LOMI-509496 format. One record per residue (C-alpha): residue in one letter; x, y, z. Coordinates in pm, whole numbers, plus 50000, padded with zeros to 5 digits. Layout:
N
AXYZ/...
This chain:
286
X500094999049993/X501125033849893/X501675060350160/X499125082049995/X496875055650035/X497865048250374/X497105082550486/X493715082550301/X492975054550521/X494275065450832/X492495100850784/X489015078550710/X489495059551001/X490195089851205/X486735108951044/X484845078451082/X485545074851473/X485005114351523/X481655110451358/X480905082851610/X482025098651899/X479935131951792/X476745108251741/X477415092552045/X478045119952229/X474425136452051/X472805104152147/X474085112252523/X473005147952548/X469455137852366/X468665108152647/X469835131852899/X467875160052752/X464335137452726/X465215118753112/X465465155753253/X462185165653097/X460535138053243/X462045143753571/X461455181053597/X457545173553571/X457895154253870/X459725174554063/X457395199453991/X454395181754104/X456185166054442/X456505204454530/X453175209654428/X452065180254649/X454215192254937/X452285224654912/X448785209754920/X449435187055214/X450275219355361/X447425240355277/X443615241055362/X441545254955122/X441165287155276/X444825291455215/X445865283855542/X448425260155682/X446845228255841/X448195218256193/X447715178956090/X450965156156188/X449945134355886/X449795158055655/X452945175155761/X454885143455756/X453445137255428/X454645174655302/X458005163355442/X458555136155245/X457355151254901/X460175176454988/X462895150955033/X462015131254747/X462525165654545/X465645172954687/X466585134154595/X465285137154237/X466385171754168/X470025159254195/X469685134253917/X469305164653686/X471995165653428/X471365193653143/X471765227653262/X468665236053067/X466565220853297/X468815226753641/X467455261153572/X464085253153485/X463995233753856/X465405261154047/X462805285853893/X460025261054002/X461765252954341/X461875296454411/X457955294354311/X456955270354548/X459465285754839/X457705314254778/X454075300954821/X455155275055125/X456965306855299/X453705330755278/X451765298555423/X453915294955692/X453645332555770/X450265328255884/X450875307156188/X450765328856480/X452505307656733/X453875276956891/X450325265356975/X449795255656571/X452415226956631/X450155210456881/X447755192256645/X444495166556711/X444175133956550/X440715140456343/X440045101556384/X440925091456745/X439925131756840/X443235129157085/X445945154257108/X449255147456888/X452015171756787/X453555182956445/X456255156756436/X459495180656482/X461625166656204/X458955172655923/X458735208856092/X462065214656012/X462165201055664/X459495224355575/X460725256955733/X463845253655605/X462685243855273/X461005275855297/X463795299055326/X466205313155075/X469765291355118/X472835308055256/X475245310254984/X473025305954708/X474005327154385/X470895354554349/X470255362353982/X469435397354122/X473215404254267/X474255416853897/X471385436053851/X471325475553967/X467905488654112/X467255511653783/X467435475153601/X465115458153824/X462665488053742/X463165485453343/X461975451153397/X458565463653564/X458775434753772/X456375431854094/X456715450354386/X458145423454650/X461075419054397/X461805457254398/X461305464154793/X463765435954867/X466535448454610/X465975484854732/X466275470055114/X470335464655016/X470515503854986/X470255515155328/X472275488255511/X475475504955514/X474005539455652/X472815518755933/X475645504256120/X474035486056451/X470345482456313/X468845451856092/X467115460955778/X464735432555703/X461925428055441/X458365419555496/X459585410955851/X456215401056054/X457465392656393/X457235414756716/X459685397056913/X458115361256920/X454265371556798/X453455381756470/X452955418856431/X449635431556420/X448035459756319/X444485478056367/X443905482256012/X442025463255808/X443875442955598/X443505434055263/X443015400855050/X446285381555011/X447035347254869/X450015327454841/X450715344754466/X450245377654606/X453325394054350/X451425428654450/X452355418454761/X449265437854957/X449865425855311/X450075441255626/X453695433455637/X456145465655606/X458155466055283/X460965474955461/X462385483155819/X464955493756002/X464645480356363/X467225460456615/X465045423556609/X463685405356923/X463655442557064/X461265472357051/X463795493056857/X462025504356597/X463165532456378/X462055530156008/X459455515955778/X459445520555420/X456515514155197/X457025508554818/X454625507254565/X454885510054161/X452815540053952/X451085511153755/X449485499454037/X445865497354077/X445605501454422/X444735533454582/X447725549854823/X445415556655097/X445965521955198/X449755525055236/X449875559355410/X447465542855642/X449535511455705/X452415534455777/X450745554656036/X449755523156203/X453245509856197/X454135543456411/X451345542156606/X450905506856698/X454455494356673/X456735527156741/X458365530356422/X460265568756474/X459885573056126/X457935565155833/X458455569355437/X456105563355121/X457765556154807/X456275550754445/X458415547054167/X458445543653806/X459185511253590/X459925502553252/X461295523252975/X460685559153224/X462215545653590/X462435570853854/X460735578954174/X457425599854129/X456885603954536/X458795603454808/X456715614955143/X457545613555519/X454265603755693/
């Protein structure tokens, strides 16, 4: 065999090997894609079932031992199954779904008013029982943002967020970053609903609120500057978008109630423009 023929044969073998490798890799990727697509549907179902196990039809959490155990098991299975995802696309989709259900469960748990909630009643035998501590720990740990987890908002400025015209809750959480350096020794929190060990209660009519309350119409303050676990409440900030359909009177009343009933020294109302023409329309001391 001539040298030219040998080179051609070797090149043909190399090309064929590369072609086989590419085909093999494509088949692997296609299989991973198909498997992950099916798996994500199951992961979404697991979180949906966890929420449904915890929620009553009226939107409040249930204090039933078995249902809390069921919810915790769904969350644990979700954690285990999510580790099987192989593709970046479906990992990102899974994170989006997890954030959605984390917020719904967080809002649901915020309606628990005291530790007495965890003293349940066995409906079949009508005897007292308690929510299993491990199930409570699993559910509550799922509902909080994981420390060290990358936040996609970290790379966005406040102006970027306003241009996107996203919901008020997201805007207020990002806005809370700015006061922090100016209040050393104080805590800056968003939608903080505790007064020592009790839930904050205001002497105002509460708007209807659901677990997907993206307009954030609750009795929780948007942003506060305070010292946790004390009566030292310095500043409360209420923020809304100019596109909100709700009037401003409720927000002013809410701020006045925080000053009157919870002793906040100062209160500010902000109204911001979103979209192309970003800016602050109203900034008012209340």
